[in-house]
C-alpha positions in Angstrom: -0.1 0.1 0.0 3.0 2.3 0.1 3.5 2.4 -3.7 3.7 6.0 -5.1 2.8 6.7 -8.7 5.9 7.0 -10.9 4.2 7.5 -14.3 4.8 9.8 -17.3 2.0 12.1 -17.9 -1.2 10.5 -19.4 -1.7 10.8 -23.1 -5.0 11.9 -24.5 -7.3 8.9 -24.8 -5.1 6.8 -22.5 -6.8 5.0 -19.4 -6.0 6.0 -15.9 -3.3 3.8 -14.2 -3.2 4.8 -10.6 -5.9 5.6 -8.0 -5.7 7.2 -4.6 -8.7 7.3 -2.2 -8.1 9.5 0.8 -10.4 9.6 3.9 -10.6 12.5 6.4 -9.6 10.1 9.2 -6.3 9.5 7.6 -7.0 6.1 5.9 -5.9 6.0 2.4 -6.1 3.3 -0.4 -3.9 3.7 -3.3 -2.1 1.6 -6.1 -1.9 0.5 -9.8 -4.7 -1.9 -9.5 -7.5 0.7 -9.8 -10.3 -2.0 -9.3 -8.6 -3.2 -6.0 -8.3 0.2 -4.6 -12.0 0.9 -5.5 -13.2 -2.4 -3.9 -10.9 -1.7 -0.7 -12.5 1.9 -0.6 -16.1 0.4 -0.9 -15.5 -2.1 2.1 -14.1 0.7 4.2 -17.2 2.9 3.5 -19.5 -0.3 3.6 -21.1 -2.0 0.6 -24.6 -1.4 2.1 -24.0 2.5 1.9 -22.4 2.1 -1.5 -25.2 0.0 -2.9 -27.8 2.4 -1.8 -26.0 5.4 -3.7 -25.3 3.1 -6.7 -29.0 2.3 -7.0 -29.9 5.8 -7.9 -26.7 6.9 -9.3 -26.0 7.9 -12.8 -23.1 5.4 -12.8 -25.0 2.5 -14.6 -24.4 -0.2 -17.2 -27.3 -1.4 -19.2 -29.6 0.8 -17.0 -28.5 -1.3 -13.8 -26.3 0.0 -10.8 -22.5 -1.0 -10.9 -23.0 -2.4 -7.5 -25.8 -4.7 -6.7 -27.0 -7.7 -4.4 -27.8 -9.5 -7.6 -26.2 -10.1 -10.9 -28.1 -8.2 -13.8 -28.4 -10.0 -17.2 -28.0 -6.5 -18.7 -24.2 -6.4 -17.7 -23.3 -9.4 -19.9 -21.5 -10.2 -22.0 -19.8 -6.7 -22.0 -19.0 -6.3 -18.5 -17.4 -8.7 -15.8 -18.8 -8.5 -12.2 -17.1 -10.1 -9.1 -18.7 -11.1 -6.0 -17.3 -9.3 -3.1 -18.9 -9.6 0.6 -22.3 -10.6 -0.8 -22.4 -7.8 -3.4 -21.7 -8.2 -7.2 -19.3 -5.4 -8.2 -19.1 -4.3 -11.9 -15.6 -3.8 -13.4 -15.9 -0.7 -15.3 -13.6 2.3 -16.0 -11.9 4.4 -13.4 -13.9 7.5 -14.2 -17.1 5.6 -13.0 -15.3 4.4 -9.8 -14.3 7.9 -9.1 -17.8 9.2 -9.8 -19.6 6.7 -7.6 -17.1 7.2 -4.6 -17.5 11.0 -5.2 -21.4 10.6 -5.0 -21.1 8.5 -2.0 -19.0 11.0 -0.3 -21.2 13.9 -1.2 -24.4 12.1 -0.1 -23.2 11.2 3.3 -20.8 14.2 3.7 -17.8 11.9 4.2 -15.1 14.3 2.9 -13.3 11.6 0.7 -10.8 12.7 -1.9 -10.4 10.5 -5.1 -7.5 11.0 -7.3 -6.9 9.2 -10.8 -3.5 9.5 -12.5 
């Protein structure tokens, strides 16, 4: 968890390669595996909380939330989901991960800071 980004500047059209999620209490998740950082952040926030926001969030795929208690047929075959702590988490782009965490933070006034590099 101590890795710092050592990357050349992102080129236009290139995907993000590093994510850092910082909480006001000093807890921080960061690393090159953006999905892993996202999932650890959701676990820290609480999947129940994240699921509630994901349900009404604009971050949807096939009209379905990107976190759910059930697998949605609309996700397949284009997207892959992983079952984590009883929730199905869709693996999408870093922008969607950032947007959902920011929406959770705004909804519950958590003061979370999300950086994508």
